[in-house]
Structures are given as structure tokens and as C-alpha cells.
N, C-alpha and C positions, 0 to 999 in steps of 0.2 A: 583803529583798534582791530585786532585780529577778529575774524568772524565769530569764532567760538566764544571769545570773551564778550563780544557784543551781545550775544544771546544771554549770557549770564549776568550782564551788568549794564544797567541803564545809567548813562552819565548825567549827574545833576547839573544845574546851572552853577556857574562859578560863584555868583553872589550867595548861593545857598551853602557854600563851603566855608564862608567867612565866619570866624569866631571873634575877630577883633579888627577894627580899622580905625586909624587916626590919620593925621596929615602926613605921617612919615612911613607908616607900616601897615601891611595887611597880613593877618595871620589866618591861615586856613587849616581845616581838618581834611587833609588829603585823602581821597578815596583810594582803595587799592586798584591795581590793574592800569594805572596811568603813570607814565614816566614824568619825572620832575622837569627835565629839560629835553631838548630835541634829541631824539635817537638818530643814529646815522641813516636809518632807512628813510627818514623824511616825513612821510605822509601821516604819521600817527598823531592823535590828539595828545597834547602834553600840557602840563600846568603852566609852563612859561607862556605858551601861545595863548592860552585862555586868560591868563593874568594880564597880558598885554592888550588883549581885546577889551578887558574891563578897565584897565588903566595903562595908558600908552608907555609910561616910563618905568613900568614894573620890572624889577630884577629879583631873581630868586637868590636868597642869601646862603643856602646850603641845599643838599639834595637828599631825598629818600629813595631807596630802591623802589622800582616800579610796583612791586607787590606789597610794599610796606605802606601802612596807612598812618594818619596822624598829623601832628603839628608840623607845618612848614611856614617859614618866615619869608615874607616878600617885601622888599624895600620899594618905596614909591619915588625915591630920588637918590641920586648918586652919593650924596653925603651920608644918608642913613645906611645905604649899602656898605659904604666904607667903614662906618662905625661898627656895624654888626659884624662885618668880616674880621675886623680887628679883635672883637670879643671872641669869635670862634678860633682865630689863630692863637690867641693868648690862653685858650682853654678856660675862659671865664663864663661860657654859656653852660648852664647845668641842664643836661638832657636826661630824661627818664623815659625808658621804653618798657612796655610790657610784652612778654612772650609766653606762649604756652609750649612747654617742652615735654619730651618723652621721658617717662619714668618719674619716680618720686625722689626728689633731690632736696636735701636740706642745705641751702646756701645761706650763710650768715655772714654778710660782708665778704664774700669770697672774691679775692682779687685775682684776675687772670691777666698776666702781662706778657703773653707770648708774642714775639715780633711777627709782623705780617708783611709778606712780600707780594706786591702787586705784579702778577705775571702778564698783565695786559689782557684784552679781550674778556673782561669781567671775570677773570680767574685770579684768585688769591690763594696763598698757602702760608703755613707757619714756617718761618725760616729763621732760626736763631742766629745764623751767621750774617745773612744779607737783608733780613727783614727790617722794617721800620718799627720803632717803639710803638706798642699798642697796649692799652690798659682798659679793662672793664671791671666794674664791681657788680656782683650779683647778690640779690636777696630773694629768697622764696617768700611768696605772699600767701599762696593758697595751695593746699595739697589735695590731690585726688588719688584714687587707687593706682592709676597707671600714668598719671600726668601731673605736672606742677605749673602753676602760674608764677612767673618770675619777674621781678623788677630788675632791669638792666641799666646800669649807669656807665655809658662810655666816657672815659676821660679824654681819650684821643678820638679822632674821627676817621679811621681807616675804612676802606671799602670792605663791606661784609663783616665788619669787625665783631659785632654781637653774634652773628650767625656762626662764624668759624670758632670764636672763643667758646661758645656753648658746645659746639661739636667736640672740642678737645676734652670736655668734661663728660663725654658720653651722654650728653643731654641735648641732642639736636632739637631744633624747633620743629614742631609737627608740620608736616607738609613741605619741609625744606629739603627737597630731593637732592639738591646739589651737595648738601652736607649730611646725607643719609637719614634725613627726617622723613618719617612715614605719615601719610594723611590719616585722619581719623574718620572711620565709617560708623554710622549709627548702629549697624549690625554687630560691630565689635563690642560696643559698650552696652547696648541694650540686648541682653542675652535672651530675654523672654519676650514673646509677643511681637517679634520683628517679622513682618511679612512684606514681600514684594511680588509684583506681577512677574510671570515667567520671562517675558520678553524684556523686562526692564533691567538696565544696568545700574547698579548702585553708585551714586556719586559721593565723594567725601563731603563731610559737613562743611569744611572750608576748602575752597578751590585754590588756595595759595598758602604760603607759610604764615604762621600766626605771630606776626610782629607788628606792634603798634607804637608809634611815637606819642607817649601819653602826656608828658609835661615838659615845659621849657621855661627857664627863667634866666634873666640877664639884666644888666644895667647899661644904658647908653645916655650920655649927656646928663648924668645925675638922676635919670628917671628909671625906676625899677619896673620891669615888666615880668609878669608871670602868667602863663597860659596852660590850660588843660584841655585835652580833646577827648570826647566820648569815644567809646569803642564803636567801630562800624558794625553793621548788622551781622556780618558773618562771624566776627570775633565774639560778639555778645552771644550769638546763638550757640557757638561751640562751648563757651563757658557754661551756659544754661544747661546744655545737654550733659556735660560732665558733672555738673552739680546734681542733676537728676539721676543719672545712671552710673556714675563712676565715683560716687562719694563713699 
């Protein structure tokens, strides 16, 4: 893990991340700042490596961006991995994400279906001619003066899909610099009584973009699974501060 992130973030034990485990499946609440799979650089901590230490045959069924927190499904055997993969391919896995976005936006089953082109090297763009079909449904959950908490339901699973689809609505996720999302500083929302030492540099309330994989449900082998992951500390803190100072 990069040194500066290490200072900000103490990694918990893998067993502490587990929200469900049975003979076939491990479900975790992934912390932010940790890649799901091996990054090319090699040496970094990632969920796959930790999962394999915990259970040798573990395989990750899908991925979350490094800075995204929340539900991640891990198969304990090849058959479960195959079954879950089929559900993802057939778009039968219902995924719900929560995001905090810039501005007040009233999204009521807003469908964004702009095609996404993966340009490689973690860059994607909206491309109506060459992009792959992509669809996300957005619903506003909670309004603040300058921000909105939004439920995002990706129907397809393209890279950065939720992030770029929100950006097309002039509703970038806070802190998502890649898509022009600005971080939130306490001094911005707490107009009165905000003080800092002269030498101190103010850090944003969240040091990443505010996106969390909240709920997942699917059926394999006739058994229905439904999971929900609590907000991590940074996401919960930002919401609390917005409720307090931006309502």
C-alpha cells in the first residue's frame, strides 16, 4: 500500500471483513484503498491475496474499484465461482450502490444508457458509435443543500460505469477527481466556528470518492442470497457532517 495511504488507513484482519460465510461463499464488506485483484505493480495488499490466505481455493467473483467500499462476493470452490459468474453474465445479480454526489439532483428512476468505451489503462469514455451497451438507474435518497445521497443500480457492469454515468448528468461523485468530482472540506460546509492551526493543511472529510456497494441479491442452485454492507467510517462521517451542516 502506498505510504500516504498507509498512514490514513489501518488494514483490518480479513476475518473481520466477513459478513457471511457458508460452505460455498464468503461475502465481505471491502474496505476502501484496497484493490480487489492483483495490480500490475505486484507488491500491494489486495483482497484476492488475503482471501487465499484465509481460504486457499478462494476466487473473487467480480471486482470493485480500489477506492470503492462494500459488498464483494468470493467463491470457495470452482463450481460456486461458475454459478455466480453465470448470474453476473446473465445480469441476474441485483446490485445497489450508494453515492454522494455534487449538487441537489432529483433522480426518480432516472435511466442513463450511454454506451461506454474502455480505452485501456483504466480510462473509459462515453462513445455512442463504438462503446458497449451500459445502463444504470438512479434514485435520489436524501437531499442536502449542496449534495445528494443517491442509490445507483447498474444493470450492466462496465468499468467506472456508475462514476461516468453520474458525471454525464453533471452530478459527479464527490472526490472523484477523474470525473471532475471535488472533495468536501469541513470548512466549506461549516461556515461558522471553523478554525485551524496556521501550519495545518485541511484534509477533505473523505480521502476518496464517495461510492459504496450497499446491497447485492441473487439466486444460485435454487437458494436466494441477499446481503447488505454498512457504510465504512469515512462515508458515514461525511453523511453525518452533511446532515449537521448542509441540511
